[in-house]
N, C-alpha and C positions, 0 to 999 in steps of 0.2 A: 293908324292901321285900321283898314276898312274890314268890315265883317263879312264872312262868307255868306251869311243869311242875307245881308243887305244887297250884295252883289247878285244873289240868286233871284231876290224879289224885284230888283230893278230890271234885270233881264226879262223876267216874266211879264212884268206889266208893259214893257215895251213891245216884246215879240208877240205875245198872246193877245193882249188887250188893246195894243196900238195907242197907248197914252203918250202924250208928248212929255219931254223932260220937265216942263214947268208943272204939269199936273202930277207927275210922279213925285217931284220935290214937295209939293204941297201935301200930298196924301201921306208920304212917308216921314214928313217933318225934317227935311234935310235940304241943304242948299242945292241950287242948280249946278254948281261946280262939282260937287260930290257926285251928283247923278252923272254928269258927263264923264268924270274920271272912272266911275264904275263901269260904265258902258264902254269905255275904251280898253278895259282889261279883257283879254281873250281867255285867261285862266282864272280860276278862283284865287283870290288874295290869300297868301300865307306868309307866315313870319319867316324871314331869313336872316340869319346873323352875318354880318359882314366878316369875310375871311381875314385872318391876320396873317402876315407874312411869316413863312416858316424858315428856320435857321438853315434848312436844306435847300431852299429855293435857288441860291446862287450856285449850287453844285449839281443841279438836276441834268445839265448838259453834259457834265463830265461823267456822270453816272450812265447816262444814255450812251455815251461813246464807249464806256467800258463794257456795257452789256452788249453793245453791237459786236465788240471784238470777241467776247466770250460770254454767251447768254447764261451759262451755268456758273459763273464766277461767284463764290460764297461772299456773304456780307462782310466777314471778317477781312478778306482781301480788298474788297472796295473800300471799306473803312481806312485801311491802312493807306490807300492811295489818297484819299480825301483829306487825311491828316496832314499830308505833305503840302496840300493846298491851303491849309488854314482852317479846315473844318474843326469845330469845338463842340459838336453835338454829340449825342449818345448813339449807340447802335440800334436801339429799340425804334426810333424814328426811321432810321435808315431801312430796317427790315420791313416796316409797314409799307414804305415807299416801293421797295423791291417787290413786295408781294403784289402791288397794283400794276407795275410796269414790266415785271419779267415775263409774264405770259405772252405779251405781245412780241417781245424778242424771239422767245421759243417758237412761236408759231410762224415767224418769218423764215426760220431755218427748215425748209422742206427740201426733200430729195426726190429726184425723178428716178422711176425704175427704168433701167436700161435693158433693152433686148439684144440679143446676139444672133448672128447667123450660125448654122450649124457648122462645127468644126472650126470656128473662128478663134476662140481663145480657150485656155484652160487656167483656172485659178488655183493657186497652191498655197498652202500654209501649214506651218507646224502646229500640231495640236498636243497640249500637255494634259492628258486625263488625270494625272495624279495617281496612277496604278503602279503598283510595285508587283513584280512577278519573281518567282523563285529562280535562282541560278545555280543552286547546289550548295551542300554543306549548311543549310539553314539560312543562307543568305538570300536577300532579294535586291533587286535594283529597279529603278524607276524607268518606265518605257515612254517613249515619244512616238508620235504618229504623223507622217507626212500625209496630208489630205489633198487630194487632187479632185477637181469637179469641173464638169463641162456645163456651163450656165444654160446652154440651149436646151439640153434634155434633162438637166438636173441630176445626171448620173455622177457618181463619186466612187473613189477608191482610196484605200488607206494601206500604207506599208509602215510597220514599227520598227523601231530601233532603240538602242540603248543610249544614244547620244545624238547630238545635232550638228555633227561636224560636216565639212564639205563632202567627205567621202560618203557619209550616211545620207546626205542629200542626193548625191549622184545615184546611189543604189536605189534609194526609195523613189525617186523620180521615175526612174526606168521601170521599176516594179509597178508603179502607178499606171504608166502609159501602157504597159502590157496587159494590165487588167482592163483598161478602158478600151483597148483594141485599136489604138493608133496614136498619131501625133497631130495635135492641133496646129494652126498657123502661128499663134502667139502663146506664151507661158507668162502669166502675170503673177508676180510675187511682191512681197514687201521687202524692206532693207535688212534681211537677215544677214549676219555675218558669214554664214556658210555659202551665201550667193554673191554678196557684194564685197569686193575687196576694199574700196574707198570711193568717196564721192568727190568729184572735181567739176567746179563750176556748176553746181546743182545737177550734175549728170553723174549717174551710178556707173561705176567701173566694176563688172563682175569678175570673178576669178577666171584665170585662163582654162582651168579644167572644165568649169561650168560652160564657158563659152565654146569649148571644144565639143562638149556634149551636145549642146544646142545646134552646132554646125553639123555634126554627124547626123542628128535627128531631122535637120532641116526646118527648124522653128526659130522664131524670134523671142528673145527674152525681153520682157517688159517689167522694169522695177518701178514701183509707184513712189511718189514723194512721201516723206515721212509725215505721220500724223494724219493720214487719210485712210483709215480702215475701211470706210464705207465703200471705196472704190472697188473692193473685192468682197462685197457683202454676201455673195452667193457662197463662198467658202467659209465665211464667218458663221452664217446660218447653219451650214452643213456640219461644222464642228459642234455646235449646240445640239443639233438633231442627233448626231452620232453619240455624243455623250450622254444625252437623256433617254435615248431609246435603246441603246446597245450595251452600255456599261452596266446599267442597273442589274443587280441580282446576278452577277456572273463572277466565276473564279477561274483562275488559269494556272496551269501547271508550269508554264514557261512561256517565253516569247513566241515559240512555234505554236503552241496551243492557242495563244491570243490571236496570232495572224490567221490561224486556220478558222477559229470561230468568227472573226471579223469578215473573212472573205465569204464564208457561208451565209452570214447574216445579210451582208450587203447584196449578194446575188438574189437571195430568196425574198427578204423582206424589204430592204430599201429600194431596189430595183423593180420589185413587184407592186409597190404601192401606186395609187393614182395620185398624180401631182396636179393641184389645182391650177397652177399657173401654166404649166405645160399643156393641160387639157387631156392628157392620156397617161397610160402607165409609163413609168421611167424606162423600163426595158424596151417598150415599142419605140419610144423617142430616141433611145440610144441606138437601136438598130438602124434607124434612118440616119442618125448623125455619123455613125461609123463609115457610111459611104463617102462622107465628106472628109474623113480624116485621112492623113498620110500614112501609108503603111509603114510599120517598123522595119528597119534593116533586116535582111535575112540572117545576118550575123551581128547579134547585139553588141554594142561597144562594151569594152572591157572596163569596168569600173573598179578594178582591184586597187587598193591602196598600197603603194610602195613606200617604205620607210627605211632609212639607213641610220642605225644607232649603234652605240658602243655597249657591249655586254658589261653589265655591273660585276663587281668582284665577287658577289654571292651567286653568280651565274644565273642571274635574272635579266630579262629584257622587258621593257615596258612597251606595249602597243595598245593604243586606244584606251589608256587608262587602266590596263590590266597587266599585271606582271606574269610573264611566262618563264618557266624553267627551261634552261638550255644546257647542253653538256658543259661540264666544268672546265674542260679544256679550252673553251671559247671565251673564258672570262678575260676581260680587257681588250678583246678584238672587236672590230667593227663588224656588224652583221646587217644584212638586208632582209627586211620582212615584207610580206605581202598578204594583207588580210582582206578577205571576202565576207560573205554573210555570216557563216559559222565556222569558217576554218581559217587558221593562220599558219603561214610557213616562214621558216627562218633558214637563211643561208649564210654560212661564214664567208667573209670577203676573201680571206686568205686561202682557206682550204676548199671552198666552193662545195661543201657538204650540205645537202638539204635536209630539212626535218620539217615535219608537219603534224599538227595535233588538232583536235577539236577544240574550238574556242570555249572555254568554260565561263568566261565572263565573270569570274569570281575575283574578290579582291586579294591582295597579296597574302593576307593572314591564312588563306585556305590552302596555299601551296607550301611545299616543304623546302627549307633552306639546305640544298644538297651539301654545301661545303661543311656543314656540321655533321654529316653522316659518317658511319663506320663502314669501311669497305672491306669485305672478308675476301681473302684470296682462296680459291678452291684448293682442298688438300692440306691446308695449313690453318686449322681452326684457331680462332682467337687473334691471328695476325692481321693488322691493318695495313693496308697498301694502296697508294694512289698510283694508278697506271699512267703511263705517258701519253697513250694514245686511247681516245674514247670515241666510239661511233654511237650516236643516239638511236635508240630503237623506238620508245614510246614512253609516254608519261600518262600515268592513271590518275594522278592527283588525288590519290586516297588518303585516308587520315594518317597513316603511319608508314606506308610504304611507297616507293617509287621503283618502277622496273626499268632497268637499262640493259643493254647488250654491251658486254665488256669483251674487248679485243686485247690480248696480251700474251706474250711468249708462245705464239702460235696456236693459242686455244681460243674459242669463242664459246661463251658460256653466259647464261642469264643469271644475274645476281639480284638479290634484294638488298636495298640499301635501308637500314634501319636508322631512325634518328637517335642522336646521342642522348 
């Protein structure tokens, strides 16, 4: 092992003093071969231990292949794969190796920002803020929001609902487009069940009702492949922006109040801010993009949900997860219902008698079991009587009373049904 001091002195005597190797060897008391070897070293000599073969060396190629497939794969999963190949080492040495090589694989996964023409696409996605709003009688229900954003201008709109069914999607999408002021060329979404019916040969087949709405609006529906949320990154970032900037320190009296506050905040705050990528205010960019959007039809498509179901024996019918009370005379018969934003209507298939009520969105325990009620006949106190013909007037869904209009024996009178 050569000394660093000998290497430095030999180079100084030759470079600065111009001495020959023989003179340097005589002055320093070393052989000429040693002087020649020191002059051949370009860097100072240092001790280096010969590396030993690691038990992980035969599996480094397999580790690289796994990281190339998923750069964020945990060490436990990789260890499980290596065990199948015969690896008998521990997880500590594997973690040390992953700490050295994983950053290079993560850095290799870069994404390019995509720019779009005005009116080209609209990205949509369901947003679950985890917020519950009151629906009456001390009950609350979770709300979901459909977020639609125009990547060119960064403008967005949100419409809330209590569920994420296909009917809710049709209504919310139409409401978002109305707020944005037009229809883009393409509507980009993920593989949500309310949009996609099934996949066939790696191609998404959307529901007929969704395709019909796209056809009426004159736009193309684009469904992304599973596992690629970054392809609609604009709406994903909008969800985080809306959740962090709007939902904080707010309370809502109901879904209508939530929608009202959201629309006001979006128009005044979200659209009024200066967007760095756009280079201007969102409202100004939206005003320009609206000139490229297709105008909505003069008569908006009907997105009413039509459902045919049999009335249960306790005179309730379930629509959109909520039980509604109907006239007892319709028990066991098939009825048709049509539900919109906040109203539901029921029609008996046999009698064709319509009925309409405000949708309470309350669970079944908040409604009254009418078949257990006592029905008082006017003029005969204490006598209970079940009339043969009933015409439904209205349902108040109060704590202990339900108001009906009773038709019997040529008289029409309003009666109060008390629970037994």
